C-alpha positions in Angstrom: -15.4 12.0 -37.2 -15.9 8.2 -36.9 -18.2 7.7 -34.0 -19.3 4.7 -31.9 -22.4 5.7 -29.9 -23.0 4.3 -26.4 -26.5 4.3 -25.0 -29.3 2.1 -23.8 -32.8 3.5 -23.0 -35.3 5.5 -25.1 -34.0 8.8 -23.8 -30.7 8.2 -25.7 -32.5 8.0 -29.1 -32.8 11.7 -29.8 -29.0 12.0 -29.6 -28.4 9.0 -31.7 -30.8 10.3 -34.4 -29.2 13.7 -34.3 -25.7 12.2 -34.8 -27.0 10.1 -37.7 -28.3 13.2 -39.3 -25.0 15.1 -38.7 -21.9 15.3 -40.8 -20.3 12.6 -38.6 -20.1 8.9 -39.4 -21.7 6.6 -36.9 -20.0 3.3 -37.5 -21.4 1.3 -34.5 -23.3 1.3 -31.3 -22.5 0.0 -27.8 -25.5 -0.9 -25.5 -26.4 -3.0 -22.6 -27.2 -6.7 -23.1 -30.8 -7.8 -23.9 -32.9 -7.7 -20.7 -36.1 -9.5 -19.5 -39.3 -7.4 -20.1 -43.0 -7.8 -20.0 -45.1 -10.4 -18.4 -43.4 -13.2 -20.2 -40.0 -11.9 -19.1 -38.6 -12.5 -22.6 -35.2 -11.1 -23.5 -35.7 -7.8 -25.3 -33.1 -5.6 -27.0 -32.6 -2.1 -25.7 -34.3 0.8 -27.6 -30.9 1.9 -28.8 -30.0 -1.6 -30.0 -33.4 -1.9 -31.9 -32.8 1.5 -33.6 -29.3 0.5 -34.6 -30.4 -2.9 -35.9 -33.1 -1.3 -38.0 -30.3 0.8 -39.6 -27.9 -2.1 -40.1 -25.3 -0.7 -37.7 -22.9 -3.0 -35.8 -24.2 -3.5 -32.3 -21.9 -4.4 -29.4 -23.6 -5.7 -26.2 -20.7 -6.5 -23.8 -21.6 -7.9 -20.4 -19.0 -5.5 -19.1 -16.8 -3.0 -21.1 -13.7 -4.4 -19.5 -14.2 -7.6 -21.7 -11.1 -7.9 -23.9 -13.2 -9.2 -26.8 -15.4 -6.1 -26.7 -12.4 -3.8 -26.5 -10.9 -5.5 -29.6 -14.2 -5.1 -31.5 -14.2 -1.4 -30.5 -10.6 -1.0 -31.8 -11.6 -2.7 -35.0 -14.3 0.0 -35.5 -11.6 2.6 -35.1 -13.7 5.4 -33.6 -12.3 8.9 -33.2 -14.7 9.5 -30.4 -17.5 7.6 -28.5 -20.4 9.8 -27.6 -22.4 8.5 -24.6 -26.0 9.0 -23.4 -27.3 6.9 -20.6 -25.3 3.8 -21.4 -25.5 2.4 -17.9 -22.1 0.8 -17.3 -18.9 2.0 -15.8 -16.1 2.3 -18.3 -12.5 1.1 -17.4 -9.5 3.2 -18.4 -8.5 0.6 -21.0 -11.8 1.3 -22.8 -11.6 5.0 -22.3 -8.2 5.1 -24.0 -9.3 3.6 -27.3 -10.8 6.6 -29.1 -8.4 9.5 -29.7 -11.0 12.0 -28.4 -12.2 9.8 -25.6 -15.7 9.2 -24.6 -18.0 12.3 -24.5 -21.0 12.0 -22.2 -24.2 14.0 -22.4 -25.3 14.3 -18.7 -28.7 15.8 -17.8 -27.6 18.4 -15.2 -25.5 21.5 -15.1 -22.3 20.0 -13.8 -20.9 19.9 -11.1 -24.5 19.8 -9.8 -26.2 16.4 -9.6 -23.5 14.0 -10.5 -24.8 10.5 -10.7 -27.5 8.2 -12.1 -30.7 10.3 -11.3 -29.9 14.0 -11.9 -33.3 14.9 -13.3 -35.2 13.3 -10.4 -33.1 14.9 -7.8 -33.3 18.4 -9.4 -37.1 18.2 -9.2 -37.2 16.7 -5.7 -34.8 19.5 -4.4 -37.0 22.2 -5.8 -34.5 23.6 -8.3 -35.9 26.2 -10.7 -33.4 25.6 -13.5 -31.4 22.6 -14.6 -29.8 21.6 -17.9 -27.5 19.3 -19.7 -23.7 19.2 -20.0 -21.2 17.5 -22.3 -18.0 16.3 -20.7 -15.1 13.9 -21.2 -15.5 10.8 -19.2 -12.8 10.1 -16.6 -12.5 7.5 -13.9 -14.2 9.6 -11.2 -18.0 9.8 -11.5 -19.2 12.6 -13.8 -16.1 14.7 -12.9 -14.4 15.1 -16.2 -13.7 18.4 -18.0 -16.8 19.9 -19.6 -17.2 21.1 -23.2 -20.7 22.7 -23.3 -23.9 23.3 -21.3 -27.5 24.2 -22.0 -30.1 25.2 -19.4 -33.8 24.4 -19.1 -36.4 25.9 -16.7 -38.1 23.4 -14.5 -41.9 24.0 -14.8 -44.1 23.8 -11.7 -45.9 20.7 -13.0 -42.9 18.9 -14.5 -42.5 15.2 -13.8 -39.1 13.6 -14.2 -40.4 12.1 -17.5 -41.5 15.5 -18.8 -38.3 17.2 -18.0 -36.1 14.4 -19.2 -37.8 14.3 -22.6 -37.1 18.0 -23.1 -33.5 17.7 -22.0 -33.0 14.7 -24.3 -34.1 16.7 -27.3 -32.2 19.9 -26.4 -29.1 17.9 -25.3 -29.0 16.1 -28.7 -28.1 19.4 -30.4 -25.6 20.2 -27.7 -23.9 16.8 -28.2 -23.6 17.3 -32.0 -22.2 20.8 -31.5 -19.6 19.4 -29.1 -18.5 16.8 -31.5 -18.4 19.4 -34.3 -16.1 21.5 -32.1 -13.8 18.5 -31.3 -13.6 17.7 -35.1 -12.5 21.2 -36.1 -10.5 22.0 -32.9 -12.7 25.0 -31.9 -13.8 23.6 -28.5 -11.8 23.5 -25.3 -12.5 21.3 -22.3 -12.7 23.1 -19.0 -12.2 21.5 -15.6 -15.2 21.5 -13.4 -15.2 23.8 -10.3 -14.6 22.2 -7.0 -17.5 24.1 -5.4 -21.1 23.3 -6.1 -20.8 19.5 -6.3 -24.0 17.6 -5.4 -24.8 13.9 -5.9 -27.7 12.2 -7.5 -27.7 8.5 -6.7 -30.3 6.2 -8.2 -33.7 6.5 -6.5 -34.9 3.2 -5.2 -38.5 1.9 -4.7 -38.0 2.4 -1.0 -37.0 6.0 -1.5 -40.2 6.5 -3.4 -42.5 5.7 -0.5 -44.4 8.8 0.6 -44.2 10.0 4.2 -47.4 11.9 4.9 -45.9 13.5 8.0 -43.8 15.7 5.7 -44.9 19.1 4.4 -47.1 19.1 1.4 -44.7 20.9 -0.9 -42.0 18.3 -0.3 -44.4 15.4 -1.0 -45.7 17.0 -4.1 -42.1 17.4 -5.4 -41.2 13.8 -4.4 -44.2 12.4 -6.4 -43.3 14.4 -9.5 -39.6 13.4 -9.2 -40.6 9.7 -9.0 -42.9 9.8 -12.0 -42.8 7.7 -14.1 -40.0 5.7 -12.4 -39.7 4.2 -9.9 -43.2 5.5 -9.1 -44.3 7.1 -5.8 -46.4 4.9 -3.6 -48.1 4.5 -0.3 -50.0 1.7 1.5 -53.7 1.3 1.7 -55.3 -1.6 3.6 -52.0 -3.4 3.6 -51.3 -3.2 -0.1 -49.3 -0.8 -2.2 -50.9 1.9 -4.2 -49.0 4.0 -6.8 -49.6 7.7 -6.9 -49.5 10.1 -9.9 -48.8 13.8 -9.5 -50.8 15.7 -6.9 -51.9 19.3 -6.3 -51.4 21.3 -3.1 -54.7 22.6 -1.8 -55.2 25.4 0.8 -57.0 23.2 3.2 -55.8 21.1 6.2 -56.4 17.4 6.7 -54.6 15.2 9.2 -51.5 13.5 7.8 -52.4 10.4 5.7 -56.1 10.8 6.2 -58.4 10.7 3.2 -61.1 13.3 2.6 -63.4 11.9 -0.1 -65.5 14.4 -2.0 -67.7 14.2 -5.1 -65.2 15.9 -7.4 -61.9 14.9 -5.8 -60.1 13.1 -3.1 -57.8 14.9 -0.6 -55.1 13.4 1.6 -53.5 15.2 4.5 -49.8 16.1 5.2 -48.2 17.9 8.1 -49.1 21.2 6.4 -51.7 21.5 3.6 -53.8 18.8 1.9 -53.0 17.3 -1.4 -55.5 16.5 -4.1 -54.8 13.1 -5.5 -54.5 12.7 -9.3 -54.3 9.3 -10.9 -53.7 6.2 -8.6 -52.9 2.6 -9.4 -54.2 0.2 -6.8 -52.3 -3.1 -6.5 -53.2 -5.5 -9.3 -55.4 -2.9 -11.2 -55.0 -0.4 -13.9 -54.2 3.3 -13.3 -57.4 5.3 -12.7 -58.6 8.7 -11.4 -58.6 9.0 -7.7 -62.4 9.6 -7.7 -63.0 6.3 -9.6 -60.7 4.5 -7.1 -62.6 6.0 -4.2 -66.0 4.9 -5.7 -64.8 1.4 -6.5 -63.2 0.9 -3.1 -66.2 2.5 -1.3 -63.8 4.8 0.6 -65.2 6.8 3.5 -63.8 9.9 5.1 -61.2 9.0 7.8 -59.6 6.1 5.9 -55.8 6.5 5.8 -52.9 6.1 3.4 -49.6 4.9 4.8 -50.7 2.4 7.4 -48.9 -0.9 6.8 
């Protein structure tokens, strides 16, 4: 089949590479417009755009997919199907109708669970033991289209959102190719999603990522892993934000938010058990081990995280 791939971030690259290595013909790429990045805030092309440009593929960067000029460019490419991985823009019906086989999305959950922008983060935060990836035909309603295939993946006890997403991106690339193979030869049938079991996974904001030390330790530990690497879990120390890497639950008790500084590690209290801090990133400084931060800041027992 003739394919126009839609995707933007690095997590979409395994699927693009798998499609390029398949028997299908990738004739173009749709991605988000160049965005400011780095200290200089210079405009930088998306990872998908950079890969496509290296390969000499046509790259379409519409401000919005409803743009008539974009839709005409897409028609000119004459795709049979548009596979999608983390494109990042809502598609109007007029764009959905262009390819004969529609737009087929690779979504990183077992639908209908965790529809939305942050399925991997929410699955970790909720304490799920298993998640996966699903291919489905995009319809107007969010992540509600009929599904083609699914793969499952166990969530490991130490998985961050970044760890889990990387594995799903690799495994999901094969699922996406298999789905398109089935569409090409007519061997795959779309199935409507069940009405039961729907859960939502909206984008996690920076405010959502602030740690509440009055919660139980297991909830805070999951929150921090879910927010790693983005948007990054954080708390406040002496009036300034400090970012927190993954932590470990310890069978000791320390008052919520209070720091217990020891030679080999630094503990912080919650409403249940203490957490051993891993890496931290103080405001304006590089990421470092919690013990190095404690030494440099000359922390004493009784200091607190979370006080604004």
